[in-house]
C-alpha positions as CSV (number, residue, x, y, z in Angstrom):
1,D,36.4,170.8,134.3
2,C,33.4,171.2,136.6
3,I,35.1,173.8,138.8
4,D,35.6,176.0,135.8
5,F,32.1,175.4,134.6
6,N,30.6,176.2,138.0
7,T,32.7,179.4,138.1
8,M,31.6,180.5,134.6
9,Y,27.9,179.5,135.1
10,P,27.2,179.6,138.9
11,D,23.5,179.5,138.4
12,C,23.8,175.9,137.0
13,H,25.4,174.7,140.3
14,G,23.2,173.4,143.0
15,G,20.0,173.0,140.9
16,G,20.0,176.5,139.4
17,D,18.2,177.2,136.1
18,C,21.4,177.7,134.1
19,A,20.3,181.2,132.9
20,S,23.8,182.4,132.0
21,F,24.6,179.1,130.2
22,N,21.4,179.4,128.2
23,A,22.2,183.0,127.4
24,T,25.6,182.1,126.1
25,F,24.4,179.0,124.2
26,P,20.7,179.6,123.6
27,G,20.1,176.7,121.2
28,C,22.4,174.2,122.9
29,R,20.5,171.3,124.3
30,V,22.8,168.7,125.7
31,K,22.4,166.2,128.5
32,F,25.6,167.3,130.4
33,P,26.2,171.1,130.0
34,A,29.3,170.9,132.1
35,L,31.0,169.2,129.2
36,I,30.8,172.3,127.2
37,A,34.1,174.2,127.3
38,D,35.7,171.6,129.6
39,G,39.0,171.4,127.6
40,G,38.1,168.3,125.5
41,C,36.2,168.1,122.3
42,E,33.2,165.9,123.0
43,G,32.0,165.7,119.4
44,G,28.5,164.8,118.4
45,V,25.7,167.1,119.6
46,Y,28.3,169.1,121.6
47,N,30.2,170.0,118.5
48,T,27.6,172.2,116.9
49,E,27.2,175.9,116.1
50,E,24.5,176.1,118.8
51,C,26.9,174.8,121.4
52,G,29.7,177.0,120.2
53,W,31.6,174.0,118.8
54,D,31.7,172.5,122.4
55,G,32.4,176.0,123.8
56,G,35.5,176.3,121.7
57,D,36.9,172.8,122.6
58,C,36.4,171.6,119.0
59,V,37.8,174.7,117.3
60,I,41.0,174.0,115.3
61,E,43.5,176.8,115.1
62,G,44.0,177.8,111.5
63,Y,40.9,176.0,110.3
64,P,37.9,178.0,111.6
65,N,35.4,176.1,109.3
66,C,36.7,172.6,110.1
67,H,34.3,170.9,112.5
68,V,35.3,167.3,113.2
69,N,34.8,165.2,116.3
70,I,38.5,164.5,116.9
71,P,40.4,167.7,116.2
72,S,43.8,166.2,117.1
73,W,43.6,164.1,113.9
74,I,44.0,167.2,111.8
75,G,47.7,167.6,110.9
76,N,48.8,164.5,112.9
77,G,50.8,163.1,110.0
78,E,48.2,160.5,109.0
79,C,45.8,160.9,106.1
80,D,42.3,160.5,107.5
81,E,39.3,160.2,105.2
82,G,35.9,161.8,105.0
83,E,35.3,165.1,106.8
84,Y,38.9,165.3,107.8
85,N,40.2,165.4,104.2
86,T,38.3,168.5,103.0
87,E,39.2,172.0,102.0
88,E,37.7,173.3,105.2
89,C,40.1,171.1,107.2
90,G,43.2,171.9,105.0
91,W,43.1,168.4,103.5
92,D,43.7,166.9,106.9
93,G,46.1,169.6,107.9
94,G,48.3,169.1,104.8
């Protein structure tokens, strides 16, 4: 949430230049940096290597190379197609 973000990157709060955020995620260019590492996988441009897979929010335990926009679909008992049903994602978590 924003409180955690402001604690982690105080220079972004109150119109700062976000130097610590930019040092942590140098290639991450998103409209709302506070969504990075907020506890929810935003997907899209937030779920990139440059943005640390949304600051870790999109990382799936046991599948370090699986990068999907809805991580909760992996291993949820339903067979999802496309990027979910790949070797990197454990064939949709099995």
